[in-house]
Structures are given as structure tokens and as C-alpha cells.
C-alpha positions as CSV (number, residue, x, y, z in Angstrom):
1,M,101.0,87.1,74.3
2,L,104.7,87.1,75.1
3,L,105.1,83.5,73.5
4,S,103.3,84.9,70.4
5,L,105.7,87.7,70.0
6,L,108.7,85.4,70.5
7,S,107.3,83.0,67.8
8,L,106.9,85.9,65.4
9,S,110.5,86.9,66.0
10,E,111.8,83.4,65.5
11,L,109.8,83.1,62.3
12,W,111.2,86.3,61.0
13,T,114.8,85.6,61.7
14,G,114.5,82.0,60.5
15,C,113.5,83.2,57.0
16,V,116.7,85.1,56.3
17,D,120.0,83.3,56.5
18,L,122.0,85.3,53.9
19,H,120.7,88.8,54.0
20,P,119.9,90.4,57.3
21,P,116.6,92.3,57.1
22,D,116.2,96.0,57.4
23,P,115.3,96.5,61.1
24,A,112.5,99.0,60.2
25,P,110.2,96.2,58.8
26,A,110.8,94.0,61.7
27,A,109.8,96.8,64.1
28,H,106.8,97.5,62.1
29,L,105.8,93.8,62.2
30,I,106.2,93.6,65.9
31,T,104.2,96.8,66.4
32,A,101.4,95.5,64.1
33,S,101.4,92.3,66.1
34,L,101.1,94.2,69.4
35,F,98.1,96.1,68.1
36,C,96.5,92.9,66.8
37,L,97.0,91.1,70.1
38,W,96.0,94.2,72.0
39,G,92.7,94.4,70.1
40,R,92.1,90.7,70.6
41,E,92.6,91.1,74.3
42,G,90.1,93.8,74.6
43,Q,86.8,92.5,76.0
44,V,83.6,94.0,77.2
45,P,83.6,93.6,80.9
46,M,81.2,91.0,82.5
47,L,78.3,92.8,84.2
48,V,76.5,90.8,86.9
49,C,73.3,92.5,88.0
50,G,69.5,92.7,87.7
51,D,67.9,93.8,84.4
52,G,66.8,97.1,85.8
53,F,70.2,98.0,87.1
54,R,71.8,96.8,84.0
55,A,69.6,99.0,81.8
56,F,70.3,102.0,84.0
57,L,74.1,101.5,83.8
58,Q,74.1,101.0,80.0
59,R,72.0,104.1,79.6
60,H,74.0,106.5,81.9
61,C,77.4,104.8,82.3
62,P,78.3,103.8,78.8
63,V,81.8,102.7,79.9
64,V,80.3,99.4,81.0
65,L,79.6,98.6,77.3
66,E,83.2,99.5,76.1
67,H,85.8,97.1,75.2
68,F,88.5,97.3,77.9
69,R,91.9,97.1,76.2
70,P,94.6,96.9,78.8
71,T,98.0,98.5,78.1
72,P,99.7,95.8,75.9
73,W,103.1,95.9,77.7
74,C,101.4,95.3,81.1
75,W,101.2,91.5,81.1
76,G,99.0,90.3,83.8
77,G,97.5,91.7,87.0
78,R,100.8,92.0,88.9
79,V,102.3,94.4,86.3
80,Q,99.1,96.4,86.0
81,T,99.2,96.9,89.8
82,L,102.8,97.8,90.0
83,V,102.8,100.2,87.0
84,R,99.9,102.2,88.3
85,V,102.0,103.2,91.3
86,F,104.7,104.7,89.2
87,I,102.4,106.7,86.8
88,R,102.7,110.4,87.4
89,C,99.5,112.0,88.7
90,S,98.5,115.3,87.1
91,A,95.6,115.9,89.5
92,K,96.4,118.8,91.9
93,V,94.1,118.9,94.9
94,T,94.1,121.4,97.8
95,Y,92.4,120.0,100.9
96,R,90.9,121.8,104.0
97,N,91.6,119.5,107.0
98,E,89.2,118.9,109.9
99,L,89.8,116.9,113.1
100,I,86.7,115.4,114.6
101,R,86.5,113.3,117.9
102,T,85.2,109.8,118.3
103,K,83.1,108.2,121.1
104,D,86.2,106.3,122.4
105,G,88.1,109.7,122.8
106,G,90.1,109.3,119.6
107,Q,90.2,111.6,116.6
108,L,89.7,111.3,112.9
109,S,91.4,113.4,110.2
110,L,89.1,114.4,107.3
111,D,90.3,116.3,104.2
112,W,87.7,118.3,102.4
113,V,87.3,119.9,99.0
114,D,84.4,122.1,99.5
115,N,84.1,123.2,95.8
116,S,82.3,126.4,96.8
117,N,82.9,128.2,93.7
118,N,81.3,125.9,91.2
119,A,78.4,127.3,89.3
120,K,76.3,124.1,89.2
121,Y,75.8,123.7,92.9
122,P,76.3,127.1,94.4
123,Q,74.2,126.2,97.5
124,S,76.5,124.4,100.0
125,S,73.4,123.0,101.8
126,T,72.4,120.8,98.8
127,R,75.7,120.2,97.1
128,P,76.1,116.4,96.5
129,T,78.9,115.0,98.5
130,V,81.3,112.0,97.9
131,L,82.9,110.3,100.9
132,F,86.2,108.6,99.9
133,L,87.6,105.6,101.8
134,P,91.2,104.8,100.7
135,G,92.9,101.5,100.5
136,L,95.2,99.8,103.2
137,T,98.0,102.2,104.3
138,G,96.4,105.0,102.0
139,N,95.2,108.5,102.7
140,S,94.0,111.5,100.8
141,Q,97.3,111.9,99.0
142,Q,97.1,108.7,97.1
143,K,97.2,109.2,93.4
144,Y,93.9,107.3,92.7
145,I,92.1,109.4,95.4
146,R,93.4,112.7,94.0
147,T,92.4,111.7,90.5
148,A,88.9,110.7,91.7
149,V,88.5,113.9,93.9
150,Q,89.4,116.0,90.8
151,K,86.9,114.3,88.6
152,A,84.2,114.6,91.3
153,T,84.8,118.4,91.8
154,Q,84.6,118.9,88.0
155,H,81.1,117.6,88.2
156,G,80.4,120.3,91.0
157,Y,80.4,117.8,93.9
158,R,81.9,118.3,97.4
159,C,84.5,115.7,98.5
160,V,85.6,114.5,101.9
161,V,88.3,111.9,102.5
162,L,88.6,109.8,105.7
163,N,92.2,109.3,106.7
164,Y,92.4,106.2,108.8
165,R,93.8,106.4,112.3
166,C,97.6,106.2,112.1
167,F,97.7,107.3,108.5
168,G,96.4,110.9,108.5
169,G,99.3,112.5,110.3
170,E,97.2,113.3,113.3
171,E,98.1,112.2,116.9
172,L,96.6,108.9,118.0
173,L,94.8,109.8,121.2
174,T,93.6,106.3,122.3
175,P,95.2,102.9,121.7
176,R,92.8,102.1,118.8
177,T,93.4,102.1,115.1
178,F,91.2,100.6,112.4
179,C,90.3,97.4,110.5
180,A,88.1,96.2,107.7
181,A,85.4,94.8,110.0
182,D,85.0,97.9,112.3
183,T,82.8,100.4,110.7
184,S,82.3,102.7,113.7
185,D,84.7,105.3,112.3
186,V,82.9,105.4,109.0
187,E,79.5,105.8,110.8
188,T,81.1,108.6,112.8
189,V,82.1,110.4,109.7
190,V,78.8,109.8,107.9
191,N,76.9,111.2,110.8
192,H,79.2,114.2,111.0
193,V,78.7,115.0,107.2
194,K,75.0,114.6,107.5
195,E,74.8,116.9,110.5
196,L,76.6,119.6,108.6
197,Y,74.7,119.1,105.4
198,P,71.5,117.2,106.1
199,Q,70.0,118.0,102.7
200,A,73.0,117.1,100.6
201,P,72.9,113.6,99.0
202,L,75.9,111.5,100.1
203,L,77.6,108.8,98.1
204,G,80.4,106.5,99.4
205,A,83.4,105.5,97.2
206,G,85.7,102.8,98.6
207,V,89.0,101.5,97.1
208,S,90.3,98.0,98.2
209,L,90.1,97.9,102.0
210,G,88.0,101.1,101.7
211,G,85.6,99.2,99.6
212,M,85.4,96.5,102.3
213,L,84.6,99.1,104.9
214,L,82.0,100.7,102.8
215,L,80.2,97.4,101.9
216,N,80.3,96.3,105.5
217,Y,79.0,99.6,106.7
218,L,76.1,99.7,104.1
219,A,75.2,96.1,105.0
220,R,75.1,96.7,108.8
221,K,73.2,99.9,108.5
222,G,70.7,98.9,105.8
223,K,68.1,101.5,105.3
224,E,69.7,103.8,107.9
225,S,73.0,104.2,106.0
226,K,72.2,107.9,105.1
227,M,73.9,107.2,101.7
228,I,72.2,107.2,98.3
229,A,74.6,104.8,96.7
230,G,78.0,103.3,96.8
231,L,80.9,102.4,94.5
232,T,83.9,100.1,95.2
233,M,87.0,99.6,93.2
234,S,89.2,96.5,93.6
235,V,87.4,95.6,96.9
236,V,88.6,92.4,98.6
237,W,85.5,90.2,98.9
238,N,86.9,87.4,101.0
239,S,89.8,88.2,103.3
240,M,91.1,84.6,103.7
241,D,91.2,84.0,100.0
242,S,93.0,87.3,99.6
243,S,95.5,86.4,102.3
244,E,96.2,83.0,100.6
245,S,96.7,84.7,97.3
246,L,99.0,87.3,98.6
247,E,101.1,84.5,100.3
248,Q,101.9,82.9,96.9
249,P,105.7,83.3,96.5
250,I,105.6,86.0,93.8
251,N,102.8,88.0,95.5
252,K,104.5,87.7,98.8
253,L,107.8,89.1,97.5
254,I,106.2,91.9,95.5
255,F,103.2,92.9,97.5
256,N,102.7,91.3,100.8
257,R,106.0,92.2,102.5
258,H,105.8,95.8,101.3
259,L,102.3,96.3,102.7
260,A,103.2,94.5,106.0
261,S,106.2,96.8,106.4
262,G,104.1,99.8,105.7
263,L,101.7,98.7,108.5
264,C,104.6,98.2,111.0
265,V,106.0,101.6,110.2
266,A,102.7,103.3,110.7
267,V,102.0,101.7,114.2
268,K,105.6,102.2,115.2
269,K,105.1,106.0,115.2
270,H,102.4,105.5,117.9
271,R,104.2,102.9,119.8
272,K,104.1,104.7,123.2
273,I,100.2,104.6,123.3
274,L,99.7,101.3,121.5
275,E,102.0,99.3,123.7
276,K,99.6,99.8,126.5
277,V,97.4,97.0,124.9
278,I,99.6,95.3,122.4
279,D,103.0,93.6,122.5
280,M,104.7,95.9,120.0
281,D,108.0,94.1,119.9
282,Y,106.1,91.0,118.6
283,V,104.0,93.0,116.2
284,L,106.9,94.7,114.5
285,K,108.5,91.4,113.7
286,A,105.5,90.7,111.3
287,R,106.6,90.1,107.7
288,T,103.2,89.4,106.1
289,I,99.8,91.0,106.3
290,R,98.4,87.8,108.0
291,E,101.2,87.9,110.7
292,F,100.4,91.6,111.3
293,D,96.7,90.8,111.6
294,E,97.3,87.9,113.9
295,R,99.5,89.9,116.2
296,F,97.9,93.3,116.1
297,T,94.5,93.8,114.3
298,S,92.6,90.7,115.6
299,V,94.0,91.2,119.2
300,M,93.1,95.0,119.2
301,F,89.5,94.3,118.1
302,G,88.8,91.4,120.3
303,Y,88.9,88.5,117.9
304,K,89.8,85.0,119.2
305,T,91.8,84.2,116.1
306,C,92.8,85.9,112.8
307,A,90.4,83.6,111.0
308,D,87.5,85.0,113.0
309,Y,88.6,88.5,112.0
310,Y,88.9,87.6,108.3
311,K,85.5,86.0,108.4
312,D,83.9,89.1,110.0
313,A,85.8,91.4,107.6
314,S,84.7,89.7,104.4
315,P,82.0,91.7,102.6
316,A,80.8,88.6,100.7
317,N,79.3,87.2,103.9
318,R,76.9,90.2,104.3
319,A,76.4,91.7,100.9
320,H,72.9,90.5,100.7
321,Q,72.0,93.0,103.4
322,I,72.9,96.1,101.4
323,T,69.8,98.1,100.5
324,V,71.2,101.0,98.4
325,P,72.4,100.9,94.8
326,V,76.1,99.7,94.7
327,L,78.5,99.3,91.7
328,C,81.6,97.1,92.3
329,L,84.5,97.0,89.8
330,N,86.9,94.1,90.0
331,A,89.5,92.6,87.7
332,A,89.7,88.8,87.2
333,D,93.5,88.9,87.5
334,D,93.6,90.9,90.7
335,P,96.3,89.3,93.0
336,F,94.5,90.8,96.0
337,S,91.1,89.5,95.2
338,P,91.1,86.3,93.2
339,K,88.3,85.7,90.8
340,H,87.0,82.6,92.5
341,A,86.2,84.7,95.6
342,L,83.8,87.0,93.7
343,P,80.3,86.5,95.1
344,V,78.7,86.2,91.6
345,G,75.9,83.9,92.8
346,V,74.8,86.3,95.6
347,I,74.9,89.4,93.5
348,Q,72.9,87.7,90.7
349,R,70.0,87.6,93.1
350,M,70.3,91.2,94.1
351,P,68.5,94.0,92.1
352,N,70.5,96.7,93.7
353,V,74.1,95.5,93.5
354,A,76.1,95.3,90.3
355,L,79.5,93.6,89.8
356,L,81.6,94.6,86.8
357,V,84.5,92.4,86.1
358,T,87.3,93.1,83.6
359,A,89.5,90.2,82.3
360,H,92.6,92.2,83.2
361,G,93.4,95.2,85.3
362,G,95.0,94.0,88.4
363,H,94.6,95.8,91.7
364,I,93.6,99.4,91.3
365,G,95.3,99.3,87.9
366,F,93.0,99.2,84.9
367,L,95.6,100.8,82.7
368,E,94.8,101.4,79.2
369,G,96.4,102.8,76.0
370,L,99.9,102.3,74.8
371,F,101.1,105.2,77.1
372,P,98.8,105.0,80.2
373,K,98.0,108.2,82.1
374,S,96.9,108.7,85.7
375,E,93.2,108.6,84.5
376,G,92.2,105.1,83.3
377,Y,89.2,102.9,83.0
378,M,88.6,102.8,86.7
379,D,88.5,106.7,86.9
380,R,86.1,107.0,83.9
381,L,83.8,104.5,85.4
382,F,83.9,106.5,88.7
383,G,83.1,109.7,87.0
384,Q,80.2,108.3,85.0
385,F,78.6,106.5,87.9
386,I,78.7,109.2,90.5
387,W,77.2,111.6,88.0
388,A,74.5,109.1,87.1
389,A,73.6,108.4,90.8
390,F,73.4,112.1,91.7
391,E,71.7,113.4,88.7
392,H,69.3,110.5,88.1
393,L,68.7,109.3,91.6
394,E,65.0,108.5,91.4
395,E,65.5,106.6,88.1
396,L,68.3,104.7,89.8
397,R,66.2,103.7,92.7
398,E,63.4,102.6,90.5
399,A,65.9,100.5,88.4
400,C,67.1,98.8,91.5
401,N,63.6,98.2,92.8
402,I,64.1,100.4,95.8
403,K,60.5,101.4,96.7
404,E,60.8,102.5,100.3
405,H,62.2,105.8,101.2
406,L,65.8,105.5,102.6
407,T,67.2,107.7,105.3
408,E,69.6,110.1,103.7
């Protein structure tokens, strides 16, 4: 796109040697060219799923049929990823915090939006609930979480966000944090929510690492997941491929070192308890995510090597075990989850999992319009799918060929 604009500029200036042009026509030409290129870049995302699930999504989630036109001045997935961070979020969310204990003696911080005053679901016992799992180093205050929570509450649903250990502001009571392969904390939260509201349907929504946790949990629990459906956005399907992509020079400079630094800062706050089981001096010298996982994550969770941890953490290896309907949104230019790692072949054979792939969008980006706002394509898809899953559950199950009753 950039080369095309440069060529247009060169052609324009090469035509006028004696009389400089009025700058207004030049500006109009470039603007028209931007719109032309923007429209040409817009494509209907690729939808990989069974015929029944496809028909359901096309009927109740019309966003899957739309042309996704990324913001024209956001060239490539890296820029989409970066710009999303700086866009102001208009969603104002007030949480109720709850601390719950875990089997190992630790505690988890949950942020709730009860949505008690909504007219559509006045009964707390049956109000649909969305469980949010943020990305790496994320928590309930992330812009993408607050935007999604606001959209869910507008539908009348209850929301709860799991803040991972070390990232929720709570005290770390045991020398144990979290990782993409360990779904025990997710299971603890799911059981807690269902004990409080056994008749309320529960849907899981995971972003990036949160999507990995959600898919791994659903695969391991199968029909006992207690969830009616799942939704992931910018999930990393293969941890090793993701690590290799993030270690490319530009990605390493822009993303990898920043995230590794964030992880080190988080665990450093709990150094006194963590150094009982980990060499914290060695950990805090990590400059990449892989180095952090080699020195901290794989050691803490008992893996012989980081490669073993990455293999166990990759949802692509167990996606075929998922039994509930799941929609997964990825971008082909995501620097965190390269397109060659998308498990297209596996998902093609599954009636209950759908993979929606946009040509552009980056990682948790999916910005659209000349002047992108905090709510973009990803957020519209989220709103439509959770509504479709809660309001048309039996139709969704039939579309995904789920005949046996699942434990909710």
C-alpha cells in the first residue's frame, strides 16, 4: 500500500515541471487513493467450521459475513497491535472484588460486575454469566476487557474476570503463579461460579494467553467443563511457533522484551516467597519470554525443559478434545500467533469449533475505520456471539451436533 502511494506521488510531481500544483487536488488524490486501497484491502474473513456451525454464525453473528476493512494507516499486524494500546477506552466499569482460596493454600482475585439492576435478567440465579480470562500480564483493567465487559452487561449478563496470580494486586500466599498449561485455577473459578449460581449458564471468553487457558481447560474437562460455549480472541495455538515469531528482530524489540520485563516486574514484587523455590536473581535477568519461561515457568510447574512446557501449553495439540461450541478469532498477520500455526486441518474436522481468520488485525487489534475507537471488529464479534450462544443455546448445540446433555 505504501509503495502504491509513493508511486502516485511520484507520478503527480513528475507531470508538473513549470507550474506547481494547488496542494488541495494533491490531497484529494491521495485521500481518494487511500479509500480505494482501503476498500480493496477489505475482505470477508475466512471461516473454517462445519456446515451447521457456519449456518448458525451466519444467521446470528452477521459480522462474520462482513468485509473487514482495517484502518488504512495501520500497515501490518505490528502497527495494529501497537495502536490498539494507545486508543482511549470509553468503557467505565465498576467491579466488586472477591478473593477465593485455592487447594494449594493460595488465593485468586475475582472482579465481578453483578448487573443486578438489568430488566432482562432480574433473577440473579439464572442470569447468564461470562468468565473473562485476560492476556499475559493482563487483568480486569485492560481496555479490551473493560470494553467487552461493558458490552456483555448491556445484554443483561453478569461478568467475572479472573486476575492471574501476581497480577490482581492481591498478596501471593504460596510460591505458585500461573501458566498457559495449568488450568487448575480456571477450574477453581468455574466451580466457584457454578456453586454460587448453579442454574446460570456460563460462557468463557479468553484473550491471547487467556484463550490458551480456556481451550486447554475445555479440552481437559470435556463434557464436565460446566460451560455452554467458549470464545477466544488472538489465541496462541502453538507456543513454540509463537516464541520463534516473537524472537524475530523487530518483534523482539517491540513486543518480546517489553512483555518479558512486565513478567519480571510482576514476580519481583513477590520475590520473598518465590525465592523459596526459584533462583530469582537468574530469573530477573531474563530479556525474552522464552528466557523467562526457561528460568521460571517451566521450573515452577515441573517441566524438564521449556520445550516440554511449550508443547503442553499449545491448544492445537488437544483442540480435538473440546466438546462445547467454541468460536476462535485470529488474524493472519498476528506477530504472536503466525498463520502457519493455525490448526486449520484439525478444526475442519470438528463440528463444534469455528476458526475465523481475518487477513489483517494483528494481536488484539482488529482496528477499523479511519479514526478507530476502542470498540472494533473483535468487540462486535464478541457481542454478537455471546448473545447468540445465550439466547439460542439449543439451536447452537444442534448446529454443532452436540446431542448429549453437557454438565453446566
